[in-house]
C-alpha positions in Angstrom: -0.3 0.2 0.4 1.5 3.0 -1.4 1.0 7.3 -0.3 0.4 10.0 -2.8 2.9 12.3 -1.3 0.7 15.3 -3.1 -3.2 13.9 -1.6 -2.1 11.8 0.4 -4.4 9.2 0.0 -3.4 5.3 -0.2 -4.0 2.8 -2.7 -1.9 -1.3 -3.9 -2.0 0.4 -7.2 0.2 3.8 -6.2 3.9 3.2 -7.6 6.1 4.2 -4.5 8.7 4.6 -6.6 6.2 7.7 -8.4 4.5 8.2 -5.4 1.9 9.7 -6.9 -2.2 9.1 -7.7 -3.8 9.0 -11.7 -6.2 12.1 -10.2 -3.0 14.4 -8.8 -1.2 13.9 -11.9 -3.9 14.8 -14.0 -6.4 17.7 -11.7 -3.2 19.2 -10.4 -0.1 19.0 -12.4 0.9 22.2 -11.5 1.4 21.1 -7.8 3.0 17.3 -9.0 5.7 18.7 -11.7 8.5 19.3 -10.0 8.1 16.0 -8.2 7.4 14.1 -10.9 11.0 16.0 -12.3 12.7 14.7 -9.5 11.7 11.1 -9.9 13.0 11.0 -13.0 16.3 12.7 -12.6 17.0 10.1 -10.2 15.3 6.9 -12.5 18.0 8.4 -15.3 21.3 9.4 -12.8 20.9 5.8 -12.2 21.9 4.8 -16.1 24.3 7.8 -17.1 21.5 9.9 -18.5 20.6 13.5 -18.8 17.2 14.1 -16.7 16.6 16.5 -19.9 16.9 17.1 -22.7 20.5 19.1 -23.2 19.4 22.9 -24.4 23.5 23.8 -24.9 23.0 27.4 -27.3 26.5 26.8 -28.6 26.0 23.2 -29.4 24.8 21.3 -32.2 21.6 20.2 -32.5 20.2 16.7 -33.1 17.4 16.6 -34.8 16.7 12.6 -35.1 13.5 13.0 -32.8 11.6 15.5 -30.8 13.5 15.9 -28.6 15.7 18.1 -30.7 19.3 18.0 -28.5 21.4 20.8 -28.6 24.5 19.1 -27.3 27.8 20.1 -26.4 31.7 18.8 -26.8 31.2 15.1 -25.9 28.0 15.5 -24.7 25.1 12.4 -25.4 21.4 13.2 -26.0 18.5 12.3 -23.9 18.4 8.7 -25.5 21.9 7.7 -24.7 22.3 7.4 -28.4 23.7 10.7 -30.7 26.5 12.7 -29.2 28.6 15.4 -30.2 31.9 14.5 -31.5 35.0 16.6 -31.8 32.2 19.7 -32.2 31.0 18.7 -36.1 28.6 16.2 -36.0 26.6 14.2 -34.3 27.3 10.3 -33.7 26.9 7.8 -34.2 26.5 8.3 -38.5 23.0 7.4 -40.1 24.5 4.1 -41.5 25.5 3.2 -38.0 23.2 2.1 -35.0 23.3 0.4 -31.5 21.6 -3.1 -32.0 21.3 -6.2 -31.7 19.2 -9.1 -33.5 17.5 -13.0 -33.4 15.1 -14.5 -35.6 11.8 -15.2 -34.3 9.8 -18.0 -35.5 6.5 -17.2 -37.3 3.7 -16.4 -35.4 4.9 -14.5 -32.8 3.9 -12.6 -29.8 3.8 -9.3 -31.8 1.1 -6.6 -31.2 -0.3 -6.3 -34.8 0.1 -10.8 -35.2 -4.0 -10.7 -34.8 -3.9 -8.7 -38.3 -0.5 -8.8 -40.2 0.2 -11.0 -43.1 2.7 -13.2 -40.5 0.2 -14.0 -37.8 -3.0 -13.7 -40.4 -2.0 -14.2 -44.0 -3.8 -10.9 -44.8 -2.4 -9.5 -47.9 -1.7 -13.0 -49.3 -0.3 -13.6 -51.9 1.5 -11.0 -52.2 2.2 -9.8 -49.0 2.3 -13.0 -47.5 3.7 -16.8 -47.9 0.7 -18.5 -47.3 -3.3 -17.8 -46.5 -2.6 -18.2 -42.7 -0.1 -17.8 -40.5 3.4 -17.8 -42.2 4.4 -21.1 -40.2 8.4 -22.5 -40.8 9.2 -18.3 -41.4 11.3 -16.2 -39.1 10.6 -12.8 -37.9 14.5 -10.2 -38.2 13.5 -8.5 -34.6 16.2 -6.0 -34.4 16.4 -4.1 -31.1 17.1 -1.1 -30.6 18.9 0.2 -28.0 18.2 3.8 -26.6 15.1 6.0 -25.9 13.5 9.3 -26.4 11.2 8.7 -23.6 12.1 7.5 -19.8 9.2 5.5 -19.6 9.0 4.0 -16.0 7.2 0.4 -16.2 9.9 -0.2 -19.5 10.0 -4.0 -19.7 13.0 -3.7 -22.5 14.8 -1.4 -19.8 18.0 -3.5 -20.0 18.2 -1.4 -23.6 19.9 1.3 -21.2 22.8 -0.7 -20.5 26.2 -0.3 -21.4 26.6 2.0 -23.9 30.2 2.7 -23.5 31.2 -0.3 -24.3 29.4 -0.9 -27.5 30.1 0.2 -30.8 27.6 1.2 -33.8 27.2 -1.2 -36.3 27.0 -0.7 -39.7 23.6 -0.7 -42.0 24.8 -3.6 -43.9 25.2 -6.1 -41.0 21.9 -6.2 -40.4 20.9 -6.5 -44.1 22.9 -9.6 -44.2 21.3 -11.4 -41.3 18.5 -11.1 -43.8 18.1 -15.1 -45.1 15.5 -17.1 -47.1 13.4 -17.6 -44.4 13.1 -14.1 -42.8 9.2 -13.1 -44.0 9.6 -9.6 -41.9 11.8 -7.5 -40.4 10.5 -5.9 -37.2 12.7 -2.7 -35.3 11.4 -2.3 -31.8 13.6 -1.6 -28.7 14.2 0.8 -26.6 13.0 2.8 -29.9 13.9 3.0 -33.4 13.1 6.7 -33.4 17.0 8.5 -32.4 18.3 5.8 -35.2 15.2 5.6 -37.3 17.6 6.8 -40.1 19.4 3.7 -39.9 16.7 1.6 -40.2 15.5 2.8 -42.9 19.1 2.5 -44.8 19.2 -1.2 -43.5 15.6 -2.0 -45.0 16.5 -0.2 -48.1 19.3 -2.3 -48.2 17.9 -5.7 -47.7 14.7 -4.5 -50.4 17.6 -4.0 -53.2 18.9 -7.7 -52.8 15.4 -9.8 -51.5 15.4 -11.3 -55.6 11.3 -10.2 -55.7 10.4 -12.6 -52.0 8.4 -11.3 -50.1 9.8 -9.0 -47.3 8.3 -6.7 -44.6 9.3 -4.0 -42.2 7.7 -2.6 -39.4 8.4 0.0 -36.6 7.3 -0.8 -33.1 7.3 2.9 -32.0 6.4 5.9 -29.1 5.6 8.0 -32.7 8.7 10.9 -31.3 10.3 9.7 -34.4 11.1 13.2 -37.1 7.5 14.0 -39.2 9.7 13.5 -42.2 12.0 10.7 -41.1 7.6 8.8 -40.3 7.0 9.5 -43.9 9.9 7.9 -45.1 9.7 4.9 -43.1 5.1 4.5 -43.2 6.2 4.5 -47.2 8.3 1.5 -46.7 5.8 -0.2 -44.5 3.1 0.2 -47.7 5.6 -0.9 -50.2 6.8 -3.9 -48.1 3.4 -5.1 -46.6 4.4 -4.0 -43.4 3.1 -1.6 -40.3 3.8 1.1 -37.9 2.6 0.0 -34.9 2.9 3.2 -32.1 2.7 2.6 -28.7 -0.3 5.5 -27.4 1.0 5.3 -23.6 -1.4 7.4 -22.2 -4.3 10.3 -23.6 -3.5 12.9 -21.2 0.0 14.6 -21.6 0.2 15.4 -18.1 0.1 11.5 -17.3 2.2 10.9 -20.1 4.9 13.3 -18.7 4.7 11.3 -14.7 4.8 7.6 -16.6 7.7 8.2 -19.5 9.3 11.8 -18.4 8.4 13.6 -21.4 4.9 15.1 -23.6 2.9 12.8 -25.7 2.3 16.1 -27.9 4.6 14.3 -31.0 3.3 10.7 -30.8 -0.6 12.2 -31.1 0.9 15.0 -34.1 2.5 11.9 -35.6 -0.2 9.2 -35.0 -2.4 11.6 -36.9 -0.1 12.2 -39.8 0.2 8.3 -40.2 -3.7 7.2 -40.3 -3.6 10.0 -43.3 -1.7 6.6 -44.9 -4.6 4.4 -44.9 -6.2 5.2 -47.7 -2.9 4.3 -49.1 -3.5 0.2 -48.3 -6.4 -1.2 -46.2 -4.8 -4.6 -46.3 -3.0 -5.1 -44.2 -3.7 -2.5 -42.2 -0.6 0.3 -41.9 -0.7 1.6 -38.6 -1.7 -0.5 -35.6 -1.9 0.9 -31.9 -1.5 -0.5 -28.2 -1.5 0.5 -24.9 -0.2 -0.9 -21.7 -3.0 -1.0 -19.2 -0.6 0.8 -16.3 -2.4 -0.2 -12.9 -3.8 2.3 -11.4 -2.7 4.9 -14.1 -3.7 3.7 -17.8 -7.6 2.6 -17.0 -11.2 2.7 -18.3 -11.1 6.5 -18.8 -7.9 6.7 -20.1 -8.7 4.2 -22.7 -12.1 5.6 -23.8 -10.2 9.0 -24.2 -7.4 7.6 -26.6 -9.7 5.5 -28.1 -11.8 8.6 -29.1 -9.0 10.3 -30.5 -7.8 7.4 -32.7 -11.7 6.5 -33.7 -11.7 10.3 -34.9 -8.9 9.6 -37.5 -10.2 6.4 -38.8 -12.9 3.9 -36.7 -11.4 0.7 -38.1 -7.1 1.1 -36.8 -6.4 -1.8 -34.9 -6.1 -1.8 -31.3 -4.1 -3.6 -28.5 -4.6 -3.5 -24.8 -1.8 -5.0 -23.2 -1.2 -6.7 -19.8 1.0 -5.0 -17.9 3.6 -6.8 -15.7 5.2 -5.6 -12.9 8.9 -4.2 -13.9 11.7 -1.8 -13.7 10.4 1.0 -11.2 7.1 -0.1 -11.6 8.0 -3.6 -9.3 5.2 -2.8 -7.3 2.1 -2.6 -8.8 0.1 -5.3 -9.5 -0.4 -7.6 -13.1 -3.4 -5.8 -15.3 -6.6 -7.8 -13.8 -8.9 -9.4 -16.2 -11.5 -7.6 -15.2 -9.7 -3.9 -15.5 -8.5 -4.9 -19.1 -12.4 -6.0 -20.2 -13.2 -2.3 -19.0 -10.9 -0.9 -21.4 -12.4 -3.4 -24.2 -15.3 -2.2 -23.6 -14.4 1.7 -23.4 -12.6 1.6 -26.1 -15.6 0.3 -28.7 -18.0 2.7 -27.1 -15.7 5.4 -28.2 -15.9 4.1 -31.9 -13.5 1.9 -32.9 -14.4 -1.6 -34.3 -10.8 -3.5 -34.0 -10.3 -4.1 -30.8 -7.9 -6.9 -28.7 -6.4 -7.9 -25.4 -3.2 -8.5 -25.9 0.0 -10.5 -23.3 -3.9 -12.0 -21.6 -1.8 -14.7 -20.0 0.2 -11.6 -17.5 -3.4 -11.0 -16.9 -4.1 -11.2 -12.4 -6.5 -10.9 -10.1 -8.5 -8.4 -9.2 -7.0 -5.2 -7.4 
């Protein structure tokens, strides 16, 4: 049982690390903001990351994502990836990246598996090898280190570790990992946003050598990338039969700042831009959305407003509601309950969406 430092309320779905209830974050943000900033400073200091995007007036500006860090000589950006090297350029170059990869047999546990070619055969025969799930083929899962957010509940927080010991790898290494049993490539992390140009170069190299084989490209992202780069990945995804999967963490900007350290205004703006591409290809869908159902913070009303925003753009956008598992700084919260998940699904349908799924069902727990 934890207590909100702002109102004094006690509840098992208040994170002891964040120390604030959802109501105070949304309704009394001005009084909570300084506390939120301190919490995120602590979460980032552990990994040697700046508490806020650097703003050195004499530094070089990085334009890869919405943080637009201004980096002094030798200074690293908010994501931990980009760096001002010798005062002349941002490193690493767009043709290099901090990443790892592995082969994941299809169908795989992906937020789009219920609508994508690899999981359902959608778009067969142009984009899929079979009318159903692509058994016998693999997804090349590309895990990027670094992120433009600071999610306190991050399931892949280890992406922050070891930047000092790692060296960037070239795009060609990734393109060469695409073999004859690879039918799709998915970029995730961390987040691809700080290294989006690397994924674009890698994708184009792989496409050039695919020899007319089916090869889809997908991105799973918080949606904070430079808008120009977003259009480039939408173009690749559209052509190849892939999709861009937006993780919509919250609707209210104040809640997004509390949970993820940064605002979600660019995420919503980019999602709106991406929705305009739906008319270019209806099947399989070009964009998919997901939301982690964090107990006490992302509940029925928050999901309703996210879904209402999505439905205003296109009611047929697929939406996955993801079960939360206690992790990272939110280890003291319970897993998402089945009732919580069902209530959120009903809210999303009431808001006007037609395609809503509960994901990570195996993670769902008992009522709080």
